[in-house]
Residue, then its C-alpha position, 0 to 999 in steps of 0.5 A: m499499499f505505502d511501498d513507493k509513495s510519498i506520505l505526509i504526516t502534519g503533526g508528525t513530530g507527536s506520539f502518533g506521528r513518531a509512531f506512524v512514521k516507525a511503522l511506515v519505514e519498518r514494514y514498507r519501502p516508502r518513497r518519501v517520508i514527510v514529517y511536516s510540524r512546527d516544532e524544530l526541536k522535536q523534529f531535530e530529536m526525531q532525525g536523530a531516531f529516523d535517518q532512512k534516506c527517504m525521510r523528509f522534515f519540513l517546518g511548518d504550521v497548518r495554519d500556513l496554506s501556501r507552506l502546506v501547497t510547497a510540502m504537498a507536491d508530488v505527495d500522495y498520501v497524507v495523514h492529518a494528525a496536527a492539533l490543539k488538543q488540550v480541552p482547558a487550553a482550548e476553552y481559554n484560547p478558543m480562536e487559536c483552537i479554532k485557527t489550528n483544527v478548523l482553519g487548519a484542516q480546510n488548509v490541508i483539504d485545499a493543498a492536498r486539492a491544489n496538489g493532486v494527492s490521492r488519499v487523505v485520512a484525518l484523526s478525529t476524537d471520540k470528543a467530536a461525538n456530541p461535543v460539550n467543549l470547544y476542542g470537540a466542537t472544532k474536531l467535529c467542523s473539521d469531521k465535516l470539512f473533510t467528509a464534505a471535500n468529497n462533494m468538490m473532487g469530481q473525477s480527481g480521484l481524491s478522496f478524504s475519511a477521517v478516524r475517530y478513536g478514544n483515549v490512547l494509552g500511555s501518550r502525552g497528556s493522558v491520565v496514565p503518565l499522569f497517576r504514574k507520576f503521582a505515584l513516583e512523588g509519593r502522593e498520598t491520594l490520586p485525583v478522580t474526577d468521578e468514579r463512574m467515569t469511563r473512556f475508551w482506550i486503545t493503544l498507540d500501535q492499535g492506532v496507527d494499524f487503524v489508521m494504515r488500513a483506513f487507507s485500503r478500506m477507504k471510499g471517500g467521505e466515511i468516518f472510520v470507528p474501531k471496536i476497543p476496550s472501555a476502562k473505568v478511571t477507577d480501574i486505571a488508577r488501581a493498574v497504575a498506582p495500586g494502593i494510594p487512595f482515591e481523592i473524588i474532585g468532580i468532573r472539570p468543565g468541559e468534561k463528560l462523564h462517558e465518551v461516545m462515538c458513535p451518537a444515537d442520532g446517527s444510527h441511521m448512518t452507522l455501518e457495524f463491520d468485524d472490527h469497526y463501525v462506519i458513519e457514513p457522510s450526511v450528505t453526497f452529492r457524488s454518485k450514490t455510494d454503497f458504504s456497506q461494502n468497502a474498498e477491500g471487499e469487507r461487508g458490513r451491516r446497518v445498526e439498529q435505529g437508535f443505537e450508540y457506542n458509548s464508553g459507559t455501555n460498551p460491553w468490552f471492558l478491560s479489567v485492572e490486570e489487563i490494563r496493567g499489561l497493556c501499561g507495562e512500558f509505563l509502569 
């Protein structure tokens, strides 16, 4: 799929970007792998870890359309991972979040169209489903931009899709390294927002594999959602910092008790496959696309009306022992 192709990753120096690049150069023989990001220090550090001849490192911001157009010259595939993701920072600096997550998404679309890119997959988040904070709202806007972009492509062959998944175990800013840090510091209690709280969880490698697979599954316009386990925040605390009691601090502004990845209001557009769901675009102006069979030939079926993929009602929950096993490298 990626042999002899040029692939650009926006936000390529982040946790996902580094893991995606690692998988690319280990499994395939790409012609070029372009890491596009705005942090020169992270790029310098990443260059020390990836010295393959195919590697390119471009400084730039997704807010800068002209730079994106230059960077995407002769690119086949784009992974759009750049985003401002911290919920409190987005609430405090709303326009900055909008500039990156919404206007930046449109710039990626325009640059891909200007360069004749073949396929674009954008990373979304569970917070984009029925959003209650600005970060989630901007990612919902981004999802809508990418799915609707297919309606402007005509016969060009350029396709856009999105991948939506939950929290990544051990990623920067996640609760796993935070709880571990508190345990190593000898804290007497762990701050837990609500003992009922649940989240969807995925490992970084699983996220990378799912995004890679989306390139071969996509027809354009769909949102891919993996079937992944849920976990209680209290069980994560028990796995990472056993024996330390909880201090319930209450749900923070912009936070949900449970997360949703396939909303009930969109059940009429949701298809279930063996290991994932697909949310169809709400509006299409192309010839009618049958999303019940993907580009790999896998077949899905429509979910029941009112179906909701919710971390609190998910039938697949991780035990404390399973969480500890998945978090092994962070403990």
